[in-house]
BAKE-557925 format. One record per atom (N, C-alpha, C): residue in one letter; y negated, x, z negated. Coordinates in steps of 0.1 Angstrom, whole numbers, plus 5000, padded with zeros to 4 digits. Example, Ala and Ser with C-alpha at 12.3 -4.5 7.8 and 13.67 -1.06 7.14 Angstrom:
A505751324922;A504551234922;A503351324922;S502251284929;S501151374929;S500051294921;
This chain:
M935090557903;M935090417908;M935890327900;V937090367895;V937890287887;V937190247874;G936490347869;G935790327856;G934690217858;K933990217870;K932890127872;K933489977873;Y934589957880;Y935189827880;Y935789787867;G936289887859;G936889857846;G935789797837;D934589847838;D933489797830;D933089657834;V933189627847;V932889497852;V933889397846;W935189437847;W936189347842;W936089327827;M935689437820;M935489427805;M934389327802;N933289327810;N932189237808;N932589087811;V933389077822;V933888937826;V934788887815;R935688967810;R936488917799;R935688887786;F934688967783;F933788937772;F933088797774;W932588777786;W931888647788;W932888527788;L933988547794;L935088447793;L935488407779;A935588517771;A935988487757;A934888417750;G933588457752;G932488387747;G932388237751;L932588217764;L932588087770;L933687997763;L934888047761;L935987977755;L935687937741;L934888027734;L934487997720;L933387887720;V932487887729;V931387797730;V931687657736;L932687657745;L932987537753;L933387417744;P934287447734;P934687327725;P933487267718;T932487347715;T931287297708;T930487207718;V930387257730;V929687177740;V930387037742;V931687047743;V932486927745;V932386827733;M932386887721;M932286797709;M930886737709;A929886807714;A928486757713;A928386637722;Q929286627732;Q929286507742;Q929886387736;G930686397725;G931286287719;G932786287721;K933486197714;K934886187715;K935286107727;I936586117731;I937186037742;I938085937735;A938085817740;A938985717735;A939385617746;V940485547743;V940985447753;V941085317745;V940985207753;V941085077747;V941684977757;N942484887752;N942984777760;N942184657754;L941084617760;L940184517755;L940884377755;E941684347765;E942384217766;E943384207754;Q944084317752;Q945084317741;Q944384307728;A943184377726;A942484377714;A941984227711;I941484157721;I940984027719;I942183927716;L943283937724;L944383847722;L945183867709;Q944983987703;Q945684007690;Q944783957678;T943583917680;T942783867669;T943383737663;D942983717651;D943383587644;D942883467652;V941683477656;V941083357663;V941783327676;A942083437684;A942883417696;A944183357694;Q944883417684;Q946283367680;Q946183217676;Q945183177669;Q944983037665;Q944782947677;R943882997686;R943582917699;R944882897707;M945683007708;M946982997716;M947882897709;E948082907696;E948882817689;E948482667691;E947182647689;E946582507691;E946882457705;F946782547715;F946982507729;F948482477731;E949382557726;E950782527728;E951282407720;S950582367710;S950982247703;S950282117708;N949382137718;N948782017724;N949781937732;E949581807733;E950581717738;E951081747752;D950181777761;D950481807775;D951381927776;F950982037770;F951782157770;F953182137764;A953182067752;A954382047745;A955381967754;S954781867761;S955681787770;S956281867781;D955481957787;D955982037798;D956982137792;K956782187780;K957682287774;K959082217771;A958982087766;A960182007764;A960981987777;Q960181957787;Q960881937800;Q961482067805;F960882177803;F961482307807;F962782327799;D962682307786;D963882327778;D965082237782;A964682107785;A965782017789;A966382057803;L965482097812;L965982137825;L966882267824;R966482357815;R967282477813;R968682447807;E968682347798;E969982307792;E970882237802;E970282157810;E970982087821;E971582187831;L970782287835;L971282387844;L972382467838;D972182507826;D973282587819;D974582507818;Q974482377816;Q975682287815;Q976282277829;L975482257839;L975982247853;L976782377857;V976182487853;V976882617856;V978182627849;K978182597836;K979482597828;K980482507834;D980082387837;D980982287843;D981582337856;F980682397865;F981082447878;F982082567876;Q981782657867;Q982682767865;Q984082727860;R983982617851;R985282567845;R986082497856;D985482417864;D986182327873;D986182377888;Q985682487891;Q985582537904;Q986882537911;A987882597904;A989282607911;A989882477915;A989582367907;A990182237910;A989282157920;M988082207923;M987182127931;M987482147946;S987282037953;S987382047968;S986182127973;E986282167986;E985182237992;E983882157992;E983982027995;E982881937994;E982281927980;G983181917970;G982781917956;G981982037952;Q982482157957;Q981782277954;Q980382287960;V980382237972;V979082237979;V978082147972;A978582027968;A977681937961;A977181987948;A978082057941;A977782117928;A976782227929;R976982307940;R975982417942;R974682367946;Q974582257954;Q973282197957;Q972582137945;K973382077936;K972882017924;K972282127915;M972982237914;M972482357906;M971282417912;A971182427926;A970082477932;A968882387930;S969082257931;S967982167929;S967382177915;K968282187905;K967982197891;K967182327889;Q967682437895;Q966982567894;Q965582557900;S965482487911;S964182477917;S963182397908;D963682287902;D962882207892;D962482297880;L963382377875;L963182467864;L962082567868;E962182627879;E961182727884;E959782667885;Y959782547890;Y958482477892;Y957782457878;V958582407868;V957982377855;V957682507848;A958482617850;A958182747844;A956882797850;K956682787863;K955382837869;K954182757864;K954382627862;K953282537857;K952982587843;L953982607834;L953682657821;L952982787820;Q953482877829;Q952883017830;Q951383007834;T951082917844;T949782897848;T948882847837;L949382747830;L948582687819;L948282787808;Q949282877805;Q949182977795;Q948083077799;T948183117812;T947283217817;T945783167817;Q945683037821;Q944282977821;Q943782967806;N944682937797;N944182927783;N943883067778;A944583167781;A944283307777;A942983347783;Q942683317795;Q941383347802;Q940283277794;R940483147790;R939383077783;R939083147770;V940183187763;V940083257750;V939383397752;M939683467763;M939083597766;M937583577768;Q937183467776;Q935783447779;Q935083407766;E935683337757;E935083287745;E934783407736;L935783497735;L935683607725;L935083737731;A934883747744;A934383867750;A933083917745;P932083827743;P930783877737;P930983947723;Q931783887715;Q932083947702;Q932784077703;A933684087713;A934484207715;A933484317720;Q932584287728;Q931584387733;Q930684437722;E930284347713;E929484377702;E930284477693;V931484447690;V932384527681;V932584667688;L932784667701;L932984787708;L931784877708;R930584817710;R929384897709;R929284967695;G929584887685;G929484937671;G930485057669;I931685037674;I932685147672;I932285267680;I931785247692;I931285367700;I930285437693;E929285367687;E928285437679;E928785507667;T929485437659;T929885497646;T930885607648;D931785597658;D932785697660;D932285807670;Q931085787675;Q930485887684;Q931385907696;I931785797702;I932585807714;I931685837726;G931985937733;G931185977745;G931785927758;L933085897758;L933785857770;L934885757765;L934785627770;L935685527767;L936385477780;L937685477780;L938385447792;L939285327789;Q939485237800;Q940485127799;Q941885197798;Q942685147789;Q943985207787;Q944885197800;Q944685097808;Q945485077820;Q945085187830;A943985247829;A943485347839;A943985487835;V944585507823;V944985637818;V946485657819;I946885767824;I948285797826;I948885827813;H948185907804;H948785937791;H947585957781;A947785907769;A946885927758;A947685907745;D947586007736;D948185997723;D947585877716;L948385827706;L947885707699;L946585727692;G946285857688;G945085887681;G943785857690;Y943985847703;Y942885817712;Y942685667714;N943585587710;N943585437712;N942885367701;I941785297704;I941085217694;I941285067695;T942285027703;T942584887705;T942684807691;A943584857683;A943784797670;A942484797661;K941684897662;K940484907655;K939484787659;V939484767672;V938584657678;V939084527673;S940484497673;S940984377668;S940684357653;D940884457645;D940584457631;D939084417628;K938184487635;K936784457633;K936384317637;M937084267648;M936784127652;M937284027642;N938484057636;N938983977625;N938083977613;Q937484087610;Q936584097599;Q935384017601;M934884017614;M933683937618;M933983787617;G935183757621;G935583617621;G935783557607;A936183647597;A936383607583;A934983597576;E933983657581;E932683657574;E931883527577;
């Protein structure tokens, strides 16, 4: 009886060994696996960088940015003055100074949020403008590199850099823009 089961295990091991030799070939026939961060690929292109710079140099954005910088400087100065003079201030003076700093902080946060919203909206516009080109480039890379499975980088827990094609997408988009 032991001999009979020994033959079965020998056959199972033989088939497992054969399967392990054949499996990588089957997987390779399916294509490569890659990850991409399409948003990053688009925003790293020369065209996107140019659009972002143009937006940040526009009058409205520059005005808001200058207001932000001025408010930050005023708040920093208020904090320095308060720290320097706090020991000599009356209780009412300290309360008034703290209220003034809180008000300035609130103004600064409002302008910062406004700037962030404007930048996000601009980035979305750039993404929409360049998305068709990115899709075209992506299709070409998938075909030439024989990628069988492409995942969004954000959905992957771990991937070695060799699996990431984000820079390749950006480079190809830059080449298309230069032509």
